[in-house]
N, C-alpha and C positions, 0 to 999 in steps of 0.2 A: 458432583461433576457437571460441567457445562454440557449443554446439548450441542454437539459439534457435528456438522454435516460435511460429508466428503464430496468435493466437487472437482471436476477436471478443468484445469486452466492451461492456456497456451500462451507462452511468452516468446518474445524475440530473444536471440542470443544475448543481446546487450541488456535487456531487462532481467534475464535470468542471472547473468554475471553480476549485475548490481545487487540483487538479493543475496547471492552467495557471498559477495564482498562484504555486505553489511553483517551477515552472520559471522564471517571470519573476524571482522573488526570487533564485534561484541566479545569474542572469545580471546582476543589478544591479551588483555590484562586481567582475565579471570579464568577460572577453570570451568565456567558454565558456558555451554554452547547453546545458542538460541536457534530454534528450528526455522526453516523458511516459512512454515505455516504460522508460527508465532509472530514472525515479522509482518506477514500479510494481514493477520487478524488485528494486530496493533495498529497498522496503517488504516484499516477500515474503521476501527473504533475512533481514531483521531478524526477521520473524515466525517463520522457521524456527529461530531461536535460542531462542525462548521455549518453555517447557513449558506447552502449552495442553491442557486437558482438554475435548475437544469431545464427549464421550459424552453422548448424549441431546439434543444441540442440534438444533432443528428450524426455527429462524427466524434471520434476519439479526440481529435484536435480541439473541437469546440468544447468538449467536456473538460479537457485539460485547461483551457482558458477560463472556464467557469470556476474550476477548483483553484487556479492561481489567483483569480479575483477574490474569491472567498478568503483565501489565506492572507492576502494583502489587506482585506477589509474594504474593498471597493464596492 
């Protein structure tokens, strides 16, 4: 079994709704329900594969821009 740590996270209503919507969409055509934790862990594993330059980042908006650039390959 994986070594999983329990952490407390805070989301806006919109962010939380997005995660719940993704979980519901996963369950629409299958009998398997994916947990919010599994969605977040998967997103983190995907981000770990990107080459992201976060030097000088001081805000969430700057981090978002860095992540968008890494996804685009800029």
